[in-house]
C-alpha positions as MATLAB code, in Angstrom:
seq = 'MRHWDTAAFAVPEPYVAALRRAGARPAILTAPDDADASEILAPFDGLLLLGGGDVEPARYGGSSHPEVYGVEPERDDLEIRLLRAADRVGMPALCICRGIQVLNVAFGGTLLVHLPDVPGLGEHRGASYGQAVTHQVKVQPGSLLAEATGREVLSCSSHHHQGLDQLGDGLVPVAWSEDGLVEAVERERGWILGVQWHPEETADRDPAQQALFDALAERARAGGARRGT';
ca = [
      -5.106   13.450  -30.014;
      -4.057    9.788  -30.266;
      -6.473    7.315  -28.878;
      -5.142    4.253  -27.370;
      -6.795    0.711  -28.619;
      -4.307   -1.367  -26.657;
      -3.491   -1.715  -22.587;
      -0.982    0.080  -20.827;
       0.890    0.337  -17.888;
       0.317    3.592  -15.852;
       0.581    5.688  -12.453;
      -1.914    8.229  -11.457;
      -0.089   11.491  -11.347;
      -0.818   12.196   -7.372;
       1.804    9.418   -6.478;
       4.506   10.669   -8.730;
       3.989   14.215   -7.374;
       4.295   13.327   -4.088;
       7.372   11.390   -4.282;
       8.901   13.942   -6.264;
       8.290   16.570   -3.712;
      10.258   13.998   -1.237;
      13.184   14.087   -3.515;
      12.696   10.492   -5.097;
      12.876    9.766   -8.843;
      10.393    7.114   -9.270;
      10.370    4.278  -12.211;
       7.325    1.977  -13.110;
       8.617   -1.760  -12.363;
       7.341   -4.517  -14.740;
       9.026   -8.043  -15.224;
       8.232  -11.413  -16.948;
       6.443  -14.004  -15.065;
       9.811  -15.966  -14.282;
      12.076  -13.059  -13.319;
      13.809  -13.178  -10.012;
      12.758  -10.698   -7.351;
      15.494   -9.754   -6.021;
      17.190   -9.053   -9.275;
      14.258   -6.938  -10.281;
      14.828   -4.716   -7.030;
      18.570   -4.564   -7.521;
      18.911   -1.281   -9.265;
      16.346    0.570   -6.364;
      16.507    2.009   -3.226;
      12.714    1.925   -2.366;
       9.502   -0.030   -3.097;
       6.128    1.627   -3.592;
       2.724   -0.538   -4.183;
      -0.240    1.286   -5.583;
      -3.430    1.043   -5.184;
      -5.896   -0.985   -7.435;
      -8.352   -3.744   -8.055;
      -8.793   -6.742   -5.833;
      -6.385   -9.270   -4.973;
      -7.239  -12.865   -6.323;
      -9.721  -14.117   -3.507;
      -7.733  -17.709   -4.211;
      -4.745  -16.434   -2.732;
      -5.806  -16.113    0.603;
      -8.662  -18.682    1.138;
     -11.746  -15.874   -0.074;
     -14.809  -16.726   -1.677;
     -15.720  -15.006   -4.638;
     -18.446  -12.056   -4.455;
     -20.158  -10.049   -6.953;
     -18.120   -6.935   -5.740;
     -14.872   -7.894   -6.136;
     -12.966   -6.231   -9.555;
      -9.962   -5.562  -11.112;
      -8.423   -8.961  -10.562;
      -5.161   -9.083  -12.225;
      -2.980  -12.846  -11.053;
       0.173  -11.442  -12.874;
       0.336   -8.339  -10.625;
      -0.510  -10.151   -7.519;
       1.986  -12.696   -7.887;
       5.313   -9.716   -8.876;
       4.089   -7.718   -6.099;
       3.920  -10.193   -3.467;
       7.377  -11.569   -4.735;
       8.783   -8.291   -4.446;
       7.345   -7.585   -1.031;
       8.979  -10.848    0.010;
      12.291  -10.162   -1.539;
      12.461   -6.607   -0.343;
      11.644   -7.898    3.312;
      15.060  -10.172    2.914;
      17.077   -7.712    1.769;
      15.569   -4.795    4.161;
      14.617   -2.566    1.395;
      12.020    0.174    2.567;
       8.660   -0.238    1.389;
       5.270    1.956    1.590;
       2.600   -0.249    0.397;
      -1.093    1.822   -0.232;
      -4.666    0.911   -0.309;
      -4.617   -2.377   -2.956;
      -0.760   -2.322   -1.296;
      -1.586   -3.028    2.376;
      -3.691   -5.895    1.266;
      -0.994   -7.541   -1.117;
       1.315   -6.782    2.058;
      -0.907   -8.979    4.439;
      -1.702  -11.828    1.900;
       2.114  -11.841    0.867;
       2.822  -12.989    4.526;
      -0.060  -15.365    4.995;
      -3.030  -12.832    5.714;
      -6.598  -13.067    4.994;
      -9.102  -10.135    3.977;
     -12.515   -9.130    4.147;
     -14.024   -9.630    0.773;
     -16.263   -7.009    1.030;
     -16.851   -4.678    3.732;
     -20.414   -3.431    3.599;
     -21.270   -7.100    4.388;
     -19.268   -6.838    7.707;
     -21.741   -5.633   10.586;
     -20.514   -2.457   12.458;
     -18.070   -1.369    9.945;
     -18.925    2.421    8.734;
     -18.027    4.107    5.179;
     -15.051    3.241    4.032;
     -15.921    4.662    0.192;
     -18.424    6.600   -1.788;
     -21.680    6.070   -3.100;
     -20.153    5.974   -6.745;
     -16.638    4.479   -8.178;
     -13.705    5.938   -6.764;
     -15.610    8.523   -4.802;
     -13.824    9.242   -1.642;
     -14.768    9.817    1.984;
     -12.732   11.287    4.809;
     -12.380    9.586    8.532;
     -10.294    9.901   11.092;
      -7.311    7.041   11.398;
      -5.856    6.858   15.323;
      -2.298    5.765   15.107;
      -0.195    3.851   17.894;
       2.348    5.880   19.600;
       5.605    4.770   19.042;
       5.128    3.038   15.648;
       6.802    3.486   12.295;
       3.611    5.314   10.993;
       3.667    7.894   13.970;
       7.274    8.312   13.760;
       6.962    9.347   10.173;
       3.639   11.679   10.324;
       4.364   12.889   13.623;
       0.648   12.411   14.563;
      -1.237   10.498   16.710;
      -4.794   11.252   14.678;
      -4.705   11.176   10.850;
      -7.308   12.409    8.731;
      -7.541    9.983    5.645;
      -9.001    9.773    2.362;
     -10.354    6.633    1.576;
     -12.140    4.494   -1.064;
     -12.067    0.977   -0.659;
     -14.513   -2.296   -0.435;
     -12.078   -4.833    1.349;
     -10.067   -4.945    4.525;
      -7.399   -6.592    6.559;
      -8.695   -9.694    8.478;
      -6.750  -11.959    9.726;
      -2.769  -10.361    9.942;
      -0.129  -12.020    8.210;
       2.963  -13.510    9.818;
       5.314  -10.657   11.391;
       2.458   -7.615   10.824;
       1.882   -5.655   13.577;
      -1.304   -3.388   13.504;
      -0.674    0.393   14.245;
      -3.617    2.407   12.872;
      -7.474    1.606   13.063;
     -10.739    3.496   12.047;
     -13.277    4.578   14.548;
     -15.177    1.337   13.752;
     -11.950   -0.853   14.916;
     -11.087   -1.758   11.263;
      -7.012   -2.116   10.782;
      -5.939    0.933    8.663;
      -2.136    0.532    8.844;
       0.157   -2.439    9.589;
       4.243   -2.590    9.590;
       6.628   -5.300    9.984;
       8.044   -6.329   13.025;
      11.468   -5.915   11.264;
      13.158   -3.179    8.932;
      10.747   -0.212    7.354;
       8.065   -1.956    5.427;
       4.382    0.019    6.357;
       1.376   -0.778    4.587;
      -1.753    2.029    5.008;
      -4.942    1.342    3.750;
      -5.999    5.111    2.861;
      -4.783    6.922   -0.040;
      -2.006    9.436    1.252;
      -1.033   10.968   -2.348;
      -4.520   12.435   -2.949;
      -4.111   14.548   -0.057;
      -0.378   14.814    0.405;
      -0.110   17.972   -1.226;
      -1.863   19.957    1.503;
      -1.366   17.625    4.475;
       1.931   17.554    5.668;
       1.026   14.304    7.563;
       0.182   12.649    4.430;
       3.220   14.052    2.135;
       5.608   12.825    5.519;
       4.897    9.084    4.198;
       6.498    9.692    1.176;
       9.386   11.884    2.474;
       9.954    8.645    5.281;
      10.359    5.923    2.411;
      12.413    8.473    0.246;
      14.760    9.130    3.189;
      15.015    5.370    4.043;
      15.470    4.650    0.498;
      18.353    7.323    0.368;
      19.983    6.114    3.585;
      19.922    2.304    2.311;
      21.264    3.505   -0.871;
      24.244    5.140    0.709;
      25.070    1.960    2.441;
      25.109    0.079   -0.964;
      27.108    2.814   -2.613;
      24.516    3.429   -5.112;
];
């Protein structure tokens, strides 16, 4: 077995599996810094932003913190530009964990830099790195999230240490954990949905979580059909 000794672009398998179950054909996007975001998206019908490291605090006026990790300014920049372009052209997008945080920052919102420092909040990650906790999320009736999942309460797998603070322009909160933290937002127009938990981790056994990927794929197919792609 050959061991990598350089960096790599990769996607955890559960995301790919959930998209494939939804009938989608996923592809990894990379691009040079000066690439036009609309041109990057042109061959595609939908956008999925994955979990990962923290958004660079300077992008939203946040302060440095010892728990901030995995900062990739180039990734922040690309994903923010892609989201803004998707919003302009009406492309559906699902933004997961880090993705919802990028979504919020992209439209002028801010983040809570480290949830354990915020009084009154419960556990949103396990004791060790990458360990998940399961908690319930209450869903706003009539929202895109409620329409996609068919549920008013979801059981969610979560492992994040940051969360949404001030919401970005045009973003509407549509789900909350029991401690009051905003767990999902959507755009006032189009189909752009962000969730703070990890639906891909339980989608293979929880139809409500798989339904998020199904809804993204359905919207993508409808948009592609209208464009004749």
